[in-house]
N, C-alpha and C positions, 0 to 999 in steps of 0.2 A: 758318797760311792757308792754305784749303784751292788745290790743284790740282786743275785739270778739261781732259783728253785730248778734247774734243768731236769731232775729226777734220771730213769735208769739209761743207758743204752751199752752197746756193743764196744771194747776197750778200743778198737779203731778210732769209731766216731770219740770218742773222749778223746782221744789225745791229738785227733784230729781239731776238736774243735778248742781243746786250750793252745794249742798250735799258733793259729788263730786268734784266738784274744791277745795271744804276747804279742803277732804282726800288727794287728793291728790300731795295740793302743802301743805299738812304739811309735807306727803313726802321730798319736793324738787321734784316730777315727774315732775307736770307743774312749768310754771314760772309766776311770781304776773297779777296778770289779771284783765282786767276792759271791764266788759260783758256789753252789752245791749240789754234788749230785753223786749215782753211783754206777758203778761196771755190772753188767746184766747181759750177761748169766756172769756169773762168779767166775777171776780172770787171774795171772802171775799176770803181774809186769817186773819186766828187769831195765835197769840205767841203759843208759844211753851208753854208757859205754865198756859192759861187760860181755864176759864171754856169756855164748849162748848156753853149750854142753859143761860152763862150770859153774855152772848156778842154775839148768833146770835139771832137776828128774825128769826123764822122756818116761822111761816106764811109769812110773806113779801119774803121771800127767796124763797121760796115756789112760792110762786104764780109771786113770778120774773125770776122763771127758774134759778139762780146762784149759781153757786155749790163753795165752798166751802172748802179749804186748811189749814191743821195745817202746820206752820212754822216751821222749826227747828230752826229757833230764838225765840229771843223772844220777846215783845213787844206785843203792841194795833191791834185790827183789824184792815184792809187795805183792801177799795173796789178800784180794778184793772179796771177799766176801759180801756175796749180792745181798742175803739177809743178816748181814749181820757187820756191818760197814759206812761211814756215811765218808766220800771224800768231796773234801774242800779243795779250790784251786784261788790265790790271791793275784787279781796284776795290777802294778799300775810300776807310779815314775821313782824308783827307787832303785838300792844294792841290793844285789844276793841280802849279804849282811843283817838291813835292815827288814827283807823281809819275812827271812825267820824271824828274827825279834816280832816281830807282828802279829804275823802266826804265832808264834808261843805264847805272845800272852792270849789273844783270843782260846787258843786250846786248855790254856792255864786258867782261862776268864770260865768256860764252859765247864770246864771236869768242877768248879770250883762250887756251881751253881746246882752239882749232882751232889752234893755234900764229898771231892773226893779233892783228897791236897795232891797237886799233881807243881813238879816242876818244870821248868825252862834249861833243859841243858842244851850249853851253846857245841857244835854249829846248829844242831836241828835235830836236836831229840827232844819229845817233854815225857820226861818218867813222872813213876809215880811208885818207890819203897824201891830204885835202879831197876822198873822196867820199863819198855815204851809203850804206851798206849798209842804211840802216834809215831811218825816217821815224814820228813820234807826231804824234798828235790824238786830244784829251780835251773830255770835257762833266766839268761841275759838278754838281751837286746837291744842296742838303740842304748842306751840309758833307762830301761822299764827292763821291770821282772819279771816271768811268772813262778813265783813258787803255789807247789802242790802235795798232796799228803791224807791219811788216812786219817779218821776216829773211828776206829774199830770200839762201838760197844758191845758185840758178843760174836766177832768176829770166829770162826773155825781154826783154831793154835793148830790141832792133829794135822788137820789139810795140811796147815805151811810149814810143820815138819818134814814132811813124806815129801812135800814133790820140786822145794829147792834143797839142791847138794850143799852139805856140809863144805861150809868157806873155808877155808885154810888159809881164808886171807884175813878172817876174821879171829880166826884162833889163834893167830900169831899176834894179832894185838890182846889177846885174854880175855876173849870175850867170847859166849857161848855163840853155837849157831845162831840158837834161836833166845831170846832175852825180852819178851813181849808178853803184856799182859791185856783183861780189855776192861771197857767198865763192869760190864753184868757181873768177874772169876771179882773182881777188888770193893766190890755190894758183896758181894752173894746172893742176888738176886737180878733178874735178866732187867735189861735195858733197852727199850723199845727204841724202834727207831723214830718215834715225834718225839722222846724225850728226849733223845740226842738230841734232834734237829731243831728243838726248841732252844737245850744248851746251850747250841755252838749261836744260832742268832743272839743266846743272850750275850756268849763270849765275845759278838765280833759289834754287838750292841755298840763301842766307842769311837765305830768308824763310821758314825750315822748312816747305817745303812738305809737305804732308799730304793723298793723292790720295783727292777723293768724285767725286758724278755732280751734276747739273744738276737741280737737284729739282722734281718736277712745276710746282709754281709759276713758276719759273721758267718753265717753260715752257708751259703758262693761257697766260700776260704775256706772253713773245715771239708765240706764235697770232695774239694779238689784235692785237698789234706790227705785225706781221709785211704785215699787207694795206696799212698805208703805204708802207712799203719798195718791194710792188709796184704804187704806186701815179705813174701816170703827172703828176698833177697835183704829185707830191711831189717827186718824181724834176727836175722841170723848174718845179716851186715861182720858180727863179732863170737 
């Protein structure tokens, strides 16, 4: 499986690249891929099917100057801390359920490398003592699936708590609005980006990773798709 470490970029460009990867993978133009990257600047992402006003605290968002991007995948809101998170994507010919299981195994392995006992909780959470350290979302096209998610090594959880609206839907299910933690909080000491990256690489090594680069076809398609993700109409479609 191809490994791409593509670094930081704005949310609209990162979402566009992930969608481009899924489209091209579904036509068997690019190989199955694991991509490690991050949002820069810090960004709030919301799932494709969420109503913007129900999930984003606009007053706090403006005060904190945090941009928002709507994903092409489902799931809830996530704050992607430029300094405290690695985001990962996995694309290949598998079902959504299989994609979550592949990702879950990799994240659990990565936690083990750091001395943390984590559990994959279907359908798409990895938890330590009942608190999430990663969330996942995915989309499927022509039998191919892209799953992406977070690896929170030192995310600013206070900022996450104020920028998202309290979720009535979560509360109905008996879950608190915020039930997440970070690797640094668990260990009681700072985990660096380098340490988190090395743990992820080891955690996903069972996939036979071979380092590669994003192709010009992926970049060209992502450039076209980025206009959608920077469009206010897409952001506030719901």
